[in-house]
C-alpha positions as CSV (number, residue, x, y, z in Angstrom):
1,X,11.7,41.2,17.2
2,X,12.7,38.3,15.0
3,X,10.1,36.8,12.7
4,X,10.4,33.4,14.3
5,X,9.4,34.9,17.7
6,X,6.2,36.5,16.4
7,X,2.7,35.2,16.8
8,X,1.4,36.7,13.6
9,X,3.0,37.6,10.3
10,X,1.8,40.7,8.5
11,X,2.5,39.7,4.9
12,X,4.0,42.3,2.6
13,X,6.1,42.0,-0.5
14,X,9.8,42.4,-1.0
15,X,9.5,46.1,-2.0
16,X,8.0,47.1,1.4
17,X,10.0,45.2,4.0
18,X,11.9,48.2,5.3
19,X,10.8,49.3,8.8
20,X,11.5,53.0,8.2
21,X,10.5,55.0,5.2
22,X,12.6,57.8,3.7
23,X,11.0,61.2,4.3
24,X,10.0,61.5,0.6
25,X,8.6,57.9,0.3
26,X,5.0,58.6,1.2
27,X,3.9,55.3,-0.3
28,X,5.9,53.1,2.1
29,X,5.2,55.6,4.9
30,X,1.4,54.9,4.5
31,X,2.0,51.2,4.5
32,X,4.1,51.4,7.7
33,X,1.6,53.7,9.4
34,X,-1.3,51.2,8.9
35,X,0.8,48.2,9.9
36,X,2.0,50.0,13.0
37,X,-1.6,50.7,14.1
38,X,-2.4,47.1,13.6
39,X,0.7,45.8,15.4
40,X,0.0,48.1,18.3
41,X,-3.6,46.9,18.6
42,X,-2.4,43.3,18.4
43,X,0.2,43.9,21.1
44,X,-2.4,45.4,23.4
45,X,-4.2,42.0,23.1
46,X,-1.0,40.1,23.9
47,X,-0.3,39.1,20.3
48,X,3.1,39.9,18.7
49,X,3.5,40.5,15.0
50,X,6.2,40.9,12.4
51,X,6.2,42.2,8.8
52,X,7.3,39.5,6.4
53,X,7.8,39.1,2.7
54,X,5.4,36.4,1.6
55,X,8.0,35.1,-1.0
56,X,11.0,35.0,1.4
57,X,12.3,31.4,1.0
58,X,14.1,31.5,4.3
59,X,10.9,31.8,6.4
60,X,9.5,28.9,8.3
61,X,5.8,29.7,8.1
62,X,4.9,27.1,10.7
63,X,6.4,29.2,13.4
64,X,3.5,31.7,13.1
65,X,0.0,31.3,14.6
66,X,-1.4,33.1,11.5
67,X,-0.4,34.9,8.3
68,X,-2.4,38.1,7.6
69,X,-2.4,39.4,4.1
70,X,-1.6,43.1,4.2
71,X,0.4,44.5,1.2
72,X,1.3,41.5,-1.0
73,X,0.9,43.8,-3.9
74,X,3.1,41.9,-6.3
75,X,1.0,38.7,-6.4
76,X,-0.7,39.5,-9.7
77,X,2.7,39.9,-11.4
78,X,3.9,36.6,-9.9
79,X,0.7,34.5,-10.3
80,X,2.3,31.1,-10.6
81,X,4.7,31.7,-7.8
82,X,1.9,33.0,-5.5
83,X,-0.3,30.1,-6.3
84,X,2.4,27.6,-5.5
85,X,3.2,29.4,-2.2
86,X,-0.5,29.4,-1.2
87,X,-0.7,25.7,-1.9
88,X,2.4,25.0,0.1
89,X,1.5,27.0,3.3
90,X,-2.3,26.7,3.5
91,X,-2.5,23.0,4.7
92,X,-0.4,23.7,7.8
93,X,-0.7,27.5,8.5
94,X,-3.7,29.6,9.3
95,X,-4.3,32.3,6.7
96,X,-6.3,35.5,7.2
97,X,-8.3,35.7,5.0
98,X,-8.4,31.9,4.4
99,X,-6.9,30.2,1.4
100,X,-10.3,29.3,-0.2
101,X,-11.4,33.0,0.0
102,X,-8.0,34.1,-1.5
103,X,-8.3,31.7,-4.4
104,X,-11.9,32.8,-5.1
105,X,-11.0,36.5,-4.9
106,X,-7.9,36.2,-7.0
107,X,-9.9,36.2,-10.2
108,X,-12.6,38.7,-11.0
109,X,-14.9,36.0,-12.3
110,X,-16.1,36.3,-8.7
111,X,-18.2,39.2,-9.9
112,X,-20.5,36.6,-11.7
113,X,-20.9,34.8,-8.3
114,X,-21.9,38.1,-6.6
115,X,-24.4,38.8,-9.4
116,X,-25.8,35.3,-9.1
117,X,-26.2,35.8,-5.4
118,X,-28.3,38.9,-6.0
119,X,-25.7,41.5,-5.1
120,X,-25.9,44.5,-7.5
121,X,-22.7,44.7,-9.5
122,X,-21.4,46.8,-12.4
123,X,-22.4,44.8,-15.5
124,X,-19.5,42.6,-16.6
125,X,-18.7,40.6,-19.7
126,X,-15.7,38.2,-19.7
127,X,-13.2,37.6,-22.5
128,X,-11.7,34.2,-21.7
129,X,-8.0,33.4,-22.3
130,X,-7.3,32.8,-25.9
131,X,-10.5,34.4,-27.2
132,X,-10.9,37.3,-29.6
133,X,-10.7,40.8,-28.2
134,X,-13.5,42.2,-30.3
135,X,-14.3,45.1,-28.0
136,X,-16.4,46.9,-30.6
137,X,-18.7,43.9,-30.8
138,X,-19.1,43.9,-27.0
139,X,-20.1,47.6,-26.9
140,X,-22.6,47.0,-29.7
141,X,-24.1,43.9,-28.1
142,X,-24.5,45.5,-24.7
143,X,-25.5,48.9,-25.9
144,X,-22.7,50.6,-24.0
145,X,-21.3,54.0,-25.3
146,X,-17.9,53.4,-23.6
147,X,-16.2,50.5,-21.9
148,X,-13.4,49.6,-19.6
149,X,-11.3,46.5,-20.2
150,X,-8.9,44.9,-17.6
151,X,-7.4,41.5,-16.7
152,X,-9.4,39.2,-14.5
153,X,-6.4,38.8,-12.2
154,X,-4.9,42.3,-11.7
155,X,-4.3,45.2,-9.4
156,X,-3.1,48.8,-9.7
157,X,-5.0,49.3,-13.0
158,X,-2.6,47.0,-14.8
159,X,-3.6,46.7,-18.5
160,X,-6.7,48.7,-17.8
161,X,-8.1,50.8,-20.7
162,X,-11.1,53.0,-21.4
163,X,-12.4,52.8,-24.9
164,X,-15.3,53.7,-27.2
165,X,-16.3,52.5,-30.7
166,X,-13.7,54.7,-32.3
167,X,-10.8,53.4,-30.1
168,X,-12.0,49.8,-29.6
169,X,-9.8,48.2,-32.3
170,X,-6.7,50.1,-31.0
171,X,-7.3,49.0,-27.4
172,X,-8.1,45.5,-28.5
173,X,-4.6,45.4,-30.1
174,X,-3.1,46.4,-26.8
175,X,-4.7,43.6,-24.9
176,X,-4.5,40.9,-27.6
177,X,-1.1,39.5,-26.6
178,X,-2.0,39.5,-22.9
179,X,-5.3,37.9,-23.7
180,X,-3.5,34.9,-25.1
181,X,-2.3,34.1,-21.5
182,X,-5.0,35.7,-19.3
183,X,-8.7,36.3,-19.2
184,X,-10.1,39.8,-19.3
185,X,-13.3,41.5,-18.3
186,X,-15.2,44.3,-20.0
187,X,-17.5,46.7,-18.1
188,X,-19.3,49.8,-19.2
189,X,-17.6,53.0,-18.3
190,X,-19.5,54.5,-15.5
191,X,-19.5,58.4,-15.7
192,X,-19.9,58.8,-12.0
193,X,-16.4,57.4,-11.6
194,X,-15.1,60.7,-13.0
195,X,-17.9,63.0,-11.8
196,X,-17.8,61.8,-8.1
197,X,-15.3,59.0,-7.7
198,X,-15.4,55.4,-6.4
199,X,-16.6,54.9,-2.9
200,X,-14.8,52.2,-0.9
201,X,-16.3,50.7,2.3
202,X,-14.3,48.6,4.7
203,X,-16.1,45.7,6.5
204,X,-14.4,43.8,9.3
205,X,-16.1,40.6,10.7
206,X,-19.3,41.5,8.9
207,X,-19.5,45.1,10.3
208,X,-18.9,48.3,8.4
209,X,-16.2,50.4,9.9
210,X,-15.4,53.3,7.6
211,X,-15.5,54.6,4.1
212,X,-13.4,56.8,1.7
213,X,-13.9,58.1,-1.8
214,X,-11.2,57.5,-4.3
215,X,-11.0,60.1,-7.1
216,X,-9.0,60.1,-10.3
217,X,-6.7,62.9,-11.2
218,X,-8.1,65.4,-13.8
219,X,-8.2,63.8,-17.3
220,X,-7.9,60.2,-16.0
221,X,-10.4,57.6,-14.9
222,X,-8.1,55.4,-12.8
223,X,-8.5,56.2,-9.1
224,X,-5.4,54.3,-7.8
225,X,-2.8,56.5,-6.2
226,X,-0.3,54.8,-8.6
227,X,-1.9,56.9,-11.3
228,X,-2.4,60.1,-9.4
229,X,-5.6,59.3,-7.7
230,X,-6.5,60.9,-4.3
231,X,-8.5,59.8,-1.3
232,X,-11.2,61.8,0.4
233,X,-13.6,61.5,3.3
234,X,-16.9,59.7,2.7
235,X,-20.1,59.3,4.7
236,X,-21.9,56.4,3.0
237,X,-25.6,56.0,2.7
238,X,-27.5,53.2,4.4
239,X,-27.9,51.7,0.9
240,X,-24.2,51.6,0.4
241,X,-23.6,50.0,3.8
242,X,-26.2,47.4,3.1
243,X,-24.6,46.7,-0.3
244,X,-21.1,46.4,1.3
245,X,-22.2,44.0,4.0
246,X,-24.3,41.9,1.5
247,X,-21.3,41.6,-0.8
248,X,-19.1,40.5,2.1
249,X,-21.7,38.0,3.3
250,X,-21.3,36.0,0.1
251,X,-18.0,34.7,1.6
252,X,-19.2,33.9,5.1
253,X,-16.7,34.1,7.9
254,X,-14.3,36.4,6.0
255,X,-12.3,38.5,8.5
256,X,-11.9,41.7,6.6
257,X,-12.4,43.2,3.2
258,X,-13.1,46.3,1.1
259,X,-16.1,46.9,-1.2
260,X,-15.5,49.3,-4.1
261,X,-18.7,50.6,-5.5
262,X,-20.0,53.3,-7.9
263,X,-23.3,54.9,-8.6
264,X,-24.7,53.4,-11.8
265,X,-26.6,55.5,-14.4
266,X,-30.0,54.4,-13.0
267,X,-29.0,55.8,-9.6
268,X,-28.4,52.5,-7.8
269,X,-25.0,51.5,-6.5
270,X,-23.1,48.5,-7.9
271,X,-20.0,46.7,-6.7
272,X,-17.0,47.4,-8.9
273,X,-14.6,45.1,-7.0
274,X,-14.6,43.1,-3.8
275,X,-11.1,43.2,-2.3
276,X,-10.5,40.3,0.1
277,X,-6.8,39.4,-0.3
278,X,-4.7,42.4,0.5
279,X,-6.9,45.5,0.4
280,X,-5.6,48.9,1.3
281,X,-7.7,49.6,4.4
282,X,-6.6,53.1,5.3
283,X,-6.4,52.3,9.0
284,X,-4.5,55.5,9.5
285,X,-7.7,57.4,8.4
286,X,-9.8,55.6,11.0
287,X,-7.7,54.0,13.8
288,X,-10.7,52.3,15.4
289,X,-10.7,49.9,12.4
290,X,-7.3,48.7,13.5
291,X,-8.8,47.7,16.8
292,X,-11.6,45.9,15.0
293,X,-9.1,44.1,12.7
294,X,-7.0,43.0,15.7
295,X,-10.1,41.6,17.4
296,X,-10.9,39.6,14.2
297,X,-7.4,38.3,14.0
298,X,-7.2,37.3,17.6
299,X,-10.5,35.5,17.4
300,X,-9.2,33.4,14.5
301,X,-5.8,32.7,16.0
302,X,-7.5,31.2,19.0
């Protein structure tokens, strides 16, 4: 199928445009497995799809009924280019999720909006671009024993560091140059991330579909598979499901998203991140979610 003939573009980035993965390329294999499930579900509803690099200059985006963000996982390394592309395509092409939601979710300052809306979140302090990375002062002011610092626009644990009072100055030196160009956020290190992991709940059209637990490899705190993290089955509590749907409801009408949460020291759960742009959904782990996502897309394509 040529891209010009498809009803829907499933957006990826240039690294993942191949239609077949090498036997030892499990990463691309997982991406293709999820996209295949979604494409099959769309096809069953009379909607064709094609996997397309969002940054391919040869593509006429107006030929598609909708563009669905799937694995555009290079956007945070190409922020200016992605912003320009979004501005160019959004006036004339339907985006799922929509452009306003994507812009809002690009920057983790959205955590302040969630907190203001009454959604429990991991406590967060922001270091604005060009400010001083005095991480030791943040720990002292907040009464945190350890902290985690990361860019406000990021993914894959880019420039993400765990620190305590003894290592605060060394980590501040690592982020100082990046802080000249980008804002950062600082959160307390939550011990349950290592003891249990980070639970991630998928919500499609306002309804919870499935959950998984992401765990870091021994000796690390980063749960991303890029850093050796693994994924495990999860049966969330009613409290977690309520939290996930409440977080998603802050952006009404959002087609799909993922809510990453951890258990805080006081026993409550708090949102670590809300992923509404291009979240890994692990459809291959729960195929009915592909059907739900196809329904959400079809409803928006009209």
